[in-house]
C-alpha positions as CSV (number, residue, x, y, z in Angstrom):
1,X,59.2,79.7,-69.6
2,X,56.6,78.5,-67.1
3,X,55.8,79.3,-63.6
4,X,56.1,75.6,-62.5
5,X,57.8,75.4,-59.1
6,X,58.4,72.4,-56.9
7,X,60.2,71.3,-53.8
8,X,60.3,68.6,-51.4
9,X,57.3,70.0,-49.5
10,X,55.2,70.4,-52.6
11,X,56.3,66.9,-53.7
12,X,55.1,65.6,-50.2
13,X,51.7,67.4,-50.4
14,X,51.0,66.1,-53.9
15,X,51.9,62.6,-52.9
16,X,49.6,62.9,-49.9
17,X,46.7,63.9,-52.3
18,X,47.5,60.9,-54.5
19,X,47.5,58.4,-51.5
20,X,44.3,60.0,-50.4
21,X,42.8,59.4,-53.8
22,X,44.0,55.8,-54.0
23,X,42.4,55.3,-50.5
24,X,39.1,56.6,-51.7
25,X,39.2,54.4,-54.8
26,X,39.9,51.5,-52.7
27,X,36.9,52.1,-50.2
28,X,34.6,53.0,-52.9
29,X,35.2,50.6,-55.7
30,X,37.5,47.8,-54.1
31,X,40.5,48.8,-56.3
32,X,43.7,48.0,-54.6
33,X,45.3,51.3,-53.2
34,X,48.8,50.3,-54.3
35,X,47.9,49.5,-57.8
36,X,46.2,52.9,-57.8
37,X,49.2,54.6,-56.7
38,X,51.1,53.1,-59.7
39,X,48.4,54.3,-62.1
40,X,48.0,57.8,-60.6
41,X,51.8,58.4,-60.6
42,X,52.3,57.0,-64.0
43,X,49.8,59.3,-65.5
44,X,50.7,62.4,-63.3
45,X,51.7,65.6,-65.2
46,X,55.1,65.8,-63.3
47,X,55.9,62.4,-64.9
48,X,54.5,62.7,-68.4
49,X,55.8,66.3,-69.1
50,X,59.4,66.0,-69.7
51,X,60.0,69.7,-68.5
52,X,58.2,69.1,-65.1
53,X,60.0,65.7,-64.7
54,X,63.4,67.6,-65.1
55,X,62.5,70.3,-62.6
56,X,61.3,67.8,-60.1
57,X,64.6,65.9,-60.4
58,X,66.6,69.2,-60.2
59,X,64.6,70.6,-57.1
60,X,63.6,67.5,-55.1
61,X,65.6,64.8,-53.2
62,X,65.4,61.9,-55.8
63,X,67.6,59.5,-53.6
64,X,64.9,57.0,-53.0
65,X,63.6,57.1,-56.6
66,X,67.1,56.3,-57.7
67,X,67.2,53.6,-55.2
68,X,64.0,52.2,-56.4
69,X,65.1,52.2,-60.1
70,X,68.3,50.5,-59.0
71,X,66.3,47.8,-57.1
72,X,64.2,47.0,-60.1
73,X,67.3,46.8,-62.4
74,X,66.4,49.8,-64.5
75,X,69.8,51.1,-65.4
76,X,69.5,51.8,-69.2
77,X,67.9,54.9,-70.4
78,X,67.2,55.9,-74.0
79,X,67.7,59.6,-73.3
80,X,68.1,62.2,-70.8
81,X,64.3,62.9,-71.1
82,X,63.6,59.2,-70.5
83,X,65.8,59.2,-67.4
84,X,64.1,62.2,-66.0
85,X,60.6,61.0,-66.4
86,X,61.5,57.6,-64.9
87,X,63.2,59.0,-62.0
88,X,60.3,61.5,-61.4
89,X,57.9,58.6,-61.5
90,X,60.0,56.7,-59.0
91,X,60.4,59.7,-56.7
92,X,56.6,60.4,-56.8
93,X,55.5,56.8,-56.4
94,X,58.0,56.4,-53.5
95,X,56.7,59.3,-51.6
96,X,53.1,58.3,-52.5
97,X,53.6,54.9,-50.9
98,X,55.0,56.7,-47.7
99,X,51.9,58.8,-47.5
100,X,49.7,55.9,-47.9
101,X,51.4,54.2,-45.1
102,X,50.8,57.2,-42.9
103,X,47.1,57.5,-43.8
104,X,46.6,53.8,-43.2
105,X,47.8,54.1,-39.7
């Protein structure tokens, strides 16, 4: 068993860090911040490690992530693990987009 803990507050704080990193990349290297959000979330440990993705889905509000997957037409999943990782990605990405918008203001 692992000591991995997550809740909505921890998710929000991590998304804020991701957004800040994306903004730094944009300012320093001219990389599009929104594209960086996708890359950073796609490679994030909460997304690529199935156990952490499952815990994120169980402990955090994933409603916006579910809506995102519906909006892009992602309705077919190969397995429970695939569903969890896709939902964790969508949830983290959505929160990161919110945090980026707040930092940009």
